[in-house]
C-alpha positions in Angstrom: 10.3 -7.6 2.3 7.9 -5.0 1.0 10.9 -2.8 -0.1 12.4 -5.5 -2.1 8.8 -5.7 -3.5 9.2 -2.3 -4.2 11.9 -2.6 -6.8 9.5 -4.7 -9.0 6.8 -2.4 -9.3 4.6 0.2 -7.2 3.5 -0.7 -3.7 1.1 0.7 -1.9 -0.3 0.6 1.8 -3.2 2.0 3.7 -2.0 4.9 6.0 -4.7 3.9 8.4 -3.2 0.2 8.6 0.2 1.4 8.9 -0.8 4.0 11.6 -2.8 1.4 13.9 0.4 -1.0 13.9 2.7 1.9 14.6 5.0 1.1 11.6 5.1 4.7 10.2 8.9 5.0 10.7 9.6 1.5 9.2 7.8 1.9 6.2 10.1 2.2 2.9 10.5 5.7 1.1 9.4 3.6 -2.3 6.2 2.3 -0.9 3.2 4.9 -1.2 0.7 5.5 1.4 -2.8 6.1 0.7 -6.0 6.4 2.3 -9.2 4.5 1.8 -10.6 7.1 -1.1 -7.0 6.2 -2.7 -7.5 3.0 -2.5 -10.8 2.9 -4.2 -9.2 4.8 -6.9 -6.4 1.9 -7.4 -9.0 -0.7 -7.2 -11.1 1.3 -10.0 -8.0 2.2 -12.1 -6.5 -1.3 -12.1 -9.7 -3.5 -11.7 -7.7 -6.6 -10.6 -6.4 -7.1 -7.1 -5.5 -9.5 -4.8 -8.2 -10.9 -2.4 -7.3 -12.3 0.8 -10.7 -13.8 1.3 
């Protein structure tokens, strides 16, 4: 499903979450893994983010 989304735009995943779930080998090549500092940079750069709260 995420690989399909990545064909429509950029998709990022938190490296720590991927590692914690043991799915590193399942992440598509077109999904960019970022650390928490990279996540903060993305939020600052794009301003608008999806909130799950």
